[in-house]
C-alpha positions as CSV (number, residue, x, y, z in Angstrom):
1,M,20.2,24.0,5.8
2,I,18.3,22.2,3.1
3,T,20.4,19.7,1.1
4,D,20.0,18.7,-2.5
5,D,18.2,15.6,-1.5
6,R,15.7,17.7,0.6
7,R,17.0,16.9,4.1
8,L,18.1,19.1,6.9
9,E,21.9,19.1,7.6
10,E,24.1,21.0,10.0
11,R,26.6,23.3,8.3
12,E,29.1,25.8,9.7
13,L,28.6,29.3,8.3
14,D,30.2,32.6,9.1
15,A,28.3,34.7,11.7
16,P,26.0,37.1,9.9
17,A,26.7,40.8,10.3
18,P,23.9,43.4,10.5
19,G,23.7,46.1,7.9
20,A,22.2,49.5,8.2
21,G,18.8,49.3,9.9
22,Q,19.3,45.7,10.9
23,V,20.0,43.8,14.0
24,R,21.5,40.4,14.7
25,V,19.4,38.2,17.0
26,K,21.0,35.3,19.0
27,V,18.4,32.6,18.7
28,E,17.2,31.1,21.9
29,A,14.3,29.0,20.7
30,C,12.7,28.4,17.3
31,G,9.5,26.4,16.7
32,I,9.1,23.9,13.9
33,C,6.1,25.1,11.9
34,G,3.7,23.0,9.9
35,S,4.6,25.0,6.8
36,D,8.3,24.0,7.3
37,L,7.3,20.4,7.2
38,H,5.3,21.1,4.0
39,M,8.2,23.1,2.4
40,L,11.1,20.8,3.0
41,P,10.1,18.2,0.3
42,S,8.7,20.9,-1.9
43,P,10.6,22.9,-4.6
44,T,9.0,26.1,-3.1
45,I,12.2,26.7,-1.2
46,A,15.7,26.0,-2.8
47,P,18.5,23.8,-1.5
48,G,20.9,25.8,0.6
49,A,18.1,27.7,2.3
50,V,17.9,27.9,6.1
51,M,14.4,27.6,7.4
52,G,12.8,28.7,10.7
53,H,10.5,31.7,11.4
54,E,8.9,31.1,14.8
55,F,11.6,32.4,17.1
56,A,12.7,34.5,20.0
57,G,16.1,35.5,21.2
58,V,18.4,38.3,22.3
59,V,19.8,41.2,20.2
60,D,23.5,40.8,20.2
61,A,24.6,43.3,17.5
62,V,23.0,46.4,15.8
63,G,23.7,48.0,12.5
64,E,24.0,51.7,11.6
65,G,20.8,53.7,12.2
66,V,19.2,51.3,14.7
67,G,17.9,53.4,17.5
68,A,15.1,51.6,19.3
69,Y,17.0,48.4,20.2
70,A,20.4,47.6,21.8
71,S,22.4,44.5,22.6
72,G,20.8,42.5,25.3
73,D,17.2,43.3,24.4
74,R,14.8,40.3,24.5
75,V,12.7,40.0,21.4
76,C,10.6,37.8,19.2
77,V,10.5,38.4,15.5
78,Y,7.8,39.2,12.9
79,P,9.4,37.1,10.0
80,F,8.6,39.5,7.1
81,E,8.1,43.2,6.7
82,P,5.1,44.1,8.9
83,I,2.2,45.5,6.9
84,D,-1.4,46.2,7.6
85,R,-2.6,45.8,4.0
86,H,-3.3,42.5,2.4
87,D,-0.4,42.2,-0.1
88,L,1.2,39.5,1.9
89,Q,2.6,37.5,-1.0
90,V,5.0,40.2,-2.0
91,A,6.0,40.7,1.7
92,M,6.7,37.1,2.2
93,E,8.8,36.6,-0.9
94,S,11.7,37.9,1.2
95,G,10.5,36.4,4.5
96,I,12.9,35.0,7.0
97,G,13.2,31.3,6.7
98,M,10.7,31.2,3.8
99,S,13.0,32.3,1.0
100,D,16.7,32.8,0.4
101,H,16.8,35.0,3.5
102,P,18.3,32.7,6.1
103,G,16.0,31.7,8.9
104,A,16.3,30.8,12.6
105,Y,17.3,27.2,12.5
106,A,20.6,28.7,13.4
107,E,22.6,30.2,16.2
108,A,22.0,33.8,15.0
109,V,20.0,35.5,12.3
110,V,20.0,39.1,10.9
111,V,16.6,40.9,10.6
112,A,15.3,44.4,10.0
113,E,14.7,46.5,13.1
114,S,11.1,46.9,12.1
115,M,10.6,43.1,12.5
116,L,11.4,43.1,16.2
117,W,8.8,42.8,19.0
118,R,9.9,43.3,22.6
119,L,9.3,40.4,25.0
120,P,8.0,41.4,28.4
121,D,10.2,40.2,31.3
122,G,7.6,37.7,32.3
123,V,7.6,36.0,28.9
124,S,10.2,33.3,28.4
125,F,12.1,32.7,25.2
126,D,10.2,29.4,24.7
127,E,6.9,31.3,25.1
128,G,8.3,33.9,22.7
129,A,8.6,31.2,20.1
130,L,4.9,30.6,20.4
131,V,4.0,34.2,19.5
132,E,4.1,33.7,15.7
133,P,1.9,30.6,15.5
134,L,-0.5,32.1,18.1
135,A,-0.8,35.2,15.9
136,V,-1.7,32.9,13.0
137,A,-4.6,31.6,15.0
138,L,-5.7,35.0,16.3
139,H,-5.8,36.3,12.7
140,G,-8.1,33.4,11.8
141,L,-10.4,34.3,14.6
142,N,-10.5,37.9,13.3
143,V,-11.3,36.7,9.8
144,A,-14.1,34.6,11.2
145,E,-15.5,37.5,13.3
146,V,-16.2,34.9,15.9
147,T,-18.0,36.0,19.1
148,A,-17.8,34.5,22.6
149,G,-21.2,32.9,22.5
150,E,-20.8,31.0,19.2
151,P,-20.3,27.2,19.1
152,C,-17.1,26.3,17.1
153,V,-15.4,23.3,15.7
154,V,-11.7,23.1,14.9
155,I,-10.6,20.4,12.4
156,G,-7.1,19.3,13.1
157,A,-5.1,19.2,16.3
158,G,-1.7,20.0,14.9
159,P,0.1,23.2,15.9
160,I,-2.2,25.6,14.3
161,G,-5.4,23.7,15.1
162,T,-4.3,23.5,18.8
163,M,-3.4,27.2,18.8
164,T,-6.8,28.1,17.3
165,A,-8.6,26.2,20.0
166,V,-6.4,27.9,22.7
167,A,-7.0,31.3,21.1
168,L,-10.8,30.7,21.1
169,R,-10.7,29.9,24.8
170,A,-8.5,32.8,25.6
171,R,-11.0,35.1,23.9
172,G,-13.8,33.7,25.9
173,V,-15.3,31.2,23.5
174,E,-16.4,28.3,25.7
175,R,-18.1,25.9,23.2
176,V,-15.2,24.5,21.2
177,V,-14.9,21.0,19.8
178,V,-11.7,19.7,18.2
179,V,-11.7,17.0,15.5
180,E,-8.6,14.9,15.0
181,K,-7.8,11.5,13.7
182,N,-4.6,11.0,15.7
183,E,-5.6,9.5,19.0
184,R,-2.4,10.6,20.8
185,R,-3.1,14.2,19.8
186,L,-6.7,13.8,20.9
187,E,-5.5,12.9,24.3
188,R,-3.2,15.9,24.4
189,L,-6.2,18.2,23.6
190,R,-8.4,16.5,26.2
191,G,-5.6,17.1,28.7
192,L,-5.9,20.8,27.8
193,G,-9.6,20.6,28.7
194,F,-11.1,20.6,25.3
195,D,-13.9,18.3,23.9
196,A,-11.9,16.3,21.3
197,I,-13.4,13.7,19.0
198,G,-12.2,11.4,16.3
199,L,-13.5,11.0,12.8
200,D,-15.7,8.0,13.5
201,G,-19.2,9.4,13.9
202,V,-17.8,12.9,13.7
203,H,-21.1,14.5,12.6
204,E,-23.1,13.1,15.5
205,G,-20.2,13.5,17.9
206,A,-19.7,17.2,17.2
207,L,-23.4,17.9,17.5
208,A,-23.6,16.0,20.8
209,A,-20.5,17.8,22.2
210,L,-22.1,21.2,21.4
211,G,-25.4,20.3,23.1
212,G,-27.3,19.6,19.9
213,V,-26.4,23.0,18.3
214,P,-24.4,22.9,15.0
215,P,-21.3,25.1,14.9
216,T,-21.7,28.5,13.4
217,V,-17.9,28.6,12.8
218,V,-15.7,25.7,11.6
219,F,-11.9,26.3,11.4
220,E,-10.2,23.9,8.9
221,C,-6.6,23.6,10.2
222,A,-5.8,20.1,9.1
223,G,-4.5,20.8,5.6
224,N,-6.0,17.5,4.5
225,P,-7.9,17.3,1.1
226,A,-11.0,15.9,2.8
227,A,-11.1,18.6,5.5
228,P,-12.7,21.5,3.7
229,N,-15.7,19.5,2.6
230,L,-16.0,18.1,6.2
231,A,-16.1,21.6,7.4
232,I,-19.0,22.4,5.0
233,E,-20.8,19.4,6.2
234,L,-20.4,20.3,9.9
235,V,-21.1,24.0,9.7
236,A,-24.6,25.4,10.6
237,P,-26.8,27.1,7.9
238,S,-25.4,30.7,7.3
239,G,-22.3,29.7,9.2
240,R,-18.6,30.4,8.3
241,V,-15.9,28.0,7.2
242,I,-12.4,29.4,7.8
243,L,-9.5,27.9,5.9
244,L,-6.2,27.9,7.7
245,G,-4.8,24.6,6.5
246,V,-2.3,24.7,3.7
247,L,-2.9,22.7,0.5
248,E,-1.2,23.3,-2.8
249,E,-3.5,21.1,-4.9
250,P,-7.2,21.9,-5.7
251,V,-9.7,20.0,-3.5
252,P,-13.3,19.0,-4.2
253,I,-16.1,20.5,-2.2
254,S,-19.9,20.1,-2.3
255,Q,-21.0,23.3,-3.9
256,L,-24.6,22.3,-3.7
257,L,-24.4,21.8,0.1
258,L,-22.6,25.1,0.5
259,M,-25.3,26.8,-1.4
260,L,-28.2,25.1,0.4
261,K,-26.7,26.2,3.7
262,E,-25.9,29.6,2.4
263,A,-22.6,29.2,4.3
264,Q,-19.5,31.2,3.7
265,I,-15.9,30.1,3.0
266,R,-13.3,32.5,4.2
267,S,-9.5,32.1,4.1
268,S,-6.9,33.3,6.6
269,F,-3.2,33.7,5.9
270,A,-0.5,34.7,8.3
271,Y,-1.3,37.7,10.5
272,R,-1.1,41.5,11.0
273,P,1.0,43.5,13.5
274,G,-2.0,43.7,15.9
275,D,-2.2,39.9,16.1
276,F,1.4,39.8,17.3
277,D,0.6,42.4,20.0
278,E,-2.4,40.4,21.2
279,A,-0.4,37.1,21.2
280,I,2.2,38.6,23.4
281,A,-0.4,40.1,25.7
282,L,-2.3,36.8,26.0
283,I,0.9,34.9,26.8
284,E,2.0,37.4,29.4
285,A,-1.5,37.2,31.0
286,G,-1.1,33.5,31.4
287,K,-4.0,32.6,29.1
288,V,-1.8,30.3,26.9
289,P,-0.7,27.0,28.5
290,A,2.8,27.1,27.0
291,D,4.3,24.3,29.1
292,E,1.6,22.0,27.8
293,L,1.7,23.2,24.2
294,I,5.5,22.8,24.0
295,T,5.9,19.0,23.8
296,G,9.5,18.8,22.7
297,R,12.8,20.8,23.1
298,E,15.6,19.6,20.9
299,P,19.0,20.7,19.8
300,L,19.5,22.0,16.3
301,T,21.5,18.9,15.5
302,R,18.3,16.8,15.7
303,A,16.3,18.9,13.3
304,Q,16.0,16.2,10.6
305,E,14.9,13.6,13.2
306,C,12.4,16.0,14.6
307,F,10.9,16.6,11.1
308,E,10.6,12.8,10.5
309,E,8.8,12.4,13.8
310,L,6.4,15.3,13.2
311,V,5.3,14.1,9.8
312,S,4.4,10.7,11.3
313,P,0.6,10.1,11.5
314,E,1.1,8.8,15.1
315,T,3.1,11.7,16.5
316,A,2.0,12.9,19.9
317,H,3.8,16.3,19.5
318,L,2.0,19.6,19.4
319,K,4.9,22.0,19.2
320,V,8.6,21.2,19.1
321,L,11.2,23.9,19.7
322,L,14.8,23.7,18.3
323,K,17.4,25.3,20.6
324,P,20.9,26.1,19.4
325,S,22.2,25.5,22.9
326,G,20.5,22.1,23.0
């Protein structure tokens, strides 16, 4: 849980019991999300909270009125009440691992039955922990209304940027360039078969990698104050800039350049139930290289050390999973 000095510390708590309409999930794998890294030092989430919302596991207890699931069912979890409308702020105020509702950096967590998604037999628990971040990327693609023939740039090769590039390829978008300042992550993306370039000469490099055609869609996934304006600089006239990176403070953009290009800025946040369905289907179909995306598997006892490594500008990790069993 989060301590008063904003660190993660192991604590022994009583096993949670499911109430009416709830189930208890034994956690098998939980991913460390970029938003977790962002929230730990922030007052957004209070000391004593347990984070963790990208997870999969096994139902091991059910509450009164639960009819669709039973002990032993393999699941991943939609970490807030699933809704199709856009009032996400209200839904996430009680989200698992994002509020005072304990999350999945734990051996077990209690969730509402409506938050469960079944894992097919061919999808492992580690792969199940990728469903949530992949759904974030897929929702960004939906907001962008991107089509297979469009040239795209993804800024940032962290977990969401990498998932966005993977999601684009899984949907048949072949011309994808990833921009990243961390050389070790660049090598990871090149190993996944993507054109990946650094910030030096980024304008010329992106154009060259796309065969001289500017990107019609640019996904900003870095969460860096300079990234939104870079996206505007890179995008083609009448193109779309999609904001997925998280920044609390206002950032400067070139309004004149945006106007001259008649480009659009769109924002994407979280996902919808259909994005979860598609994420599971893509993983089951083998279109997501999970073994290459998961670059670390660590016991819960090393959560703080993992956070410290992931916030390092030189980290080589893409996605690290915390596993209660080690």
